[in-house]
C-alpha positions as CSV (number, residue, x, y, z in Angstrom):
1,M,18.2,108.7,83.4
2,S,21.1,111.1,84.3
3,P,24.5,109.4,83.7
4,R,25.2,109.6,87.8
5,S,22.4,107.2,88.4
6,K,23.4,104.7,85.4
7,N,24.7,101.4,87.0
8,T,28.4,101.9,85.6
9,E,29.4,98.3,87.0
10,A,27.3,96.4,84.3
11,T,28.2,98.8,81.4
12,N,31.9,99.2,82.3
13,P,33.1,95.8,83.3
14,Q,36.7,95.9,85.1
15,P,39.1,93.5,83.6
16,G,40.8,90.9,85.7
17,P,41.2,90.9,89.7
18,A,39.8,94.4,89.9
19,G,36.6,93.0,88.4
20,V,36.4,90.3,90.3
21,F,36.8,92.4,93.7
22,A,34.1,94.7,92.4
23,A,31.7,92.2,91.7
24,L,32.3,90.2,94.8
25,G,32.1,93.3,96.7
26,D,28.0,93.3,96.9
27,E,26.6,90.8,99.2
28,T,23.7,89.7,96.8
29,R,26.1,88.7,94.0
30,L,28.6,87.2,96.8
31,R,25.4,85.0,97.7
32,L,24.6,84.2,94.2
33,V,28.4,83.0,93.4
34,A,28.0,80.8,96.6
35,V,24.6,79.4,95.3
36,L,26.1,78.4,92.0
37,C,29.3,76.8,93.6
38,V,27.2,74.6,95.4
39,G,25.1,73.0,92.5
40,G,25.5,72.9,88.7
41,A,23.7,75.0,86.4
42,V,20.7,76.8,87.8
43,S,18.2,78.9,86.3
44,I,17.2,82.4,87.4
45,A,13.5,80.8,88.6
46,Q,15.8,78.5,90.9
47,L,18.1,81.3,92.1
48,T,15.2,83.5,92.9
49,A,13.0,80.5,94.3
50,T,14.0,81.1,98.0
51,T,14.8,84.9,98.0
52,D,12.7,87.8,98.1
53,I,15.0,89.3,95.3
54,T,13.1,89.9,91.8
55,R,14.1,88.0,88.6
56,Q,15.2,91.4,87.3
57,A,17.6,92.0,90.1
58,V,18.9,88.5,90.0
59,T,19.5,89.1,86.1
60,K,21.3,92.3,86.6
61,H,23.7,91.0,89.4
62,L,24.2,87.9,86.9
63,H,25.4,90.3,84.2
64,V,27.8,92.0,86.3
65,L,29.3,88.5,87.5
66,A,29.4,87.4,83.8
67,D,31.1,90.7,83.0
68,A,33.8,89.8,85.6
69,G,34.1,86.3,84.1
70,L,32.7,84.5,87.4
71,V,29.9,83.1,85.5
72,H,28.5,82.1,82.1
73,H,25.0,80.6,81.0
74,V,24.3,77.8,78.8
75,K,21.1,78.1,76.8
76,V,18.7,75.1,77.2
77,G,15.7,75.2,75.1
78,R,14.0,78.4,76.4
79,E,15.8,78.9,79.6
80,R,19.4,80.3,80.3
81,L,21.2,78.2,83.0
82,W,23.8,79.8,84.9
83,Q,27.2,78.4,86.3
84,F,30.0,79.5,88.1
85,D,33.5,79.6,86.4
86,P,36.4,79.4,88.8
87,Q,39.2,80.8,86.4
88,Q,38.9,84.6,87.1
89,L,38.5,83.7,90.8
90,D,41.6,81.7,90.9
91,E,43.3,84.5,88.8
92,A,42.4,86.9,92.0
93,R,43.1,84.6,94.5
94,R,46.9,84.3,93.0
95,S,47.0,88.3,92.8
96,L,46.3,88.1,96.5
97,D,48.8,85.4,97.1
98,L,51.5,87.6,95.4
99,I,50.6,90.6,97.5
100,A,50.6,88.5,101.0
101,Q,54.0,87.1,99.9
102,Q,55.2,90.9,99.2
103,W,54.0,92.2,102.3
104,D,55.7,89.0,104.3
105,Q,58.8,90.3,102.6
106,A,58.4,93.6,103.5
107,L,57.7,92.9,107.2
108,G,60.7,90.6,107.1
109,R,63.0,93.3,106.3
110,L,61.5,95.6,108.6
111,K,61.7,93.2,111.4
112,A,65.6,92.5,110.1
113,S,66.3,96.4,110.1
114,L,64.6,96.7,113.7
115,E,66.4,93.9,115.1
116,S,69.8,95.3,113.7
117,E,69.3,98.8,115.1
118,A,68.5,97.4,118.4
119,V,71.8,95.7,118.6
């Protein structure tokens, strides 16, 4: 396998909100998170039961989500049960709230500047 075709998301996780946004940028992973948010701990067999996605593909997606801190697994017997972990998503949401606040302030300054020039 050439270095270009290697999945760098799984081997080089991004810390913090950037990793969360990168992980959620894939539609399949976004759907997996949605499923995990609804129920408690879910096995890979349960995650693949209603889709045409292979267990291997779901496993790879879950590892990317785990690297971003969005999910974790608990071993119960021979099975791994996957759960959503909201902490990193909450951190990403706080980052977006801060950015939104900064944009609101910048737009407020622009508006004030334009209104003062119009007078």
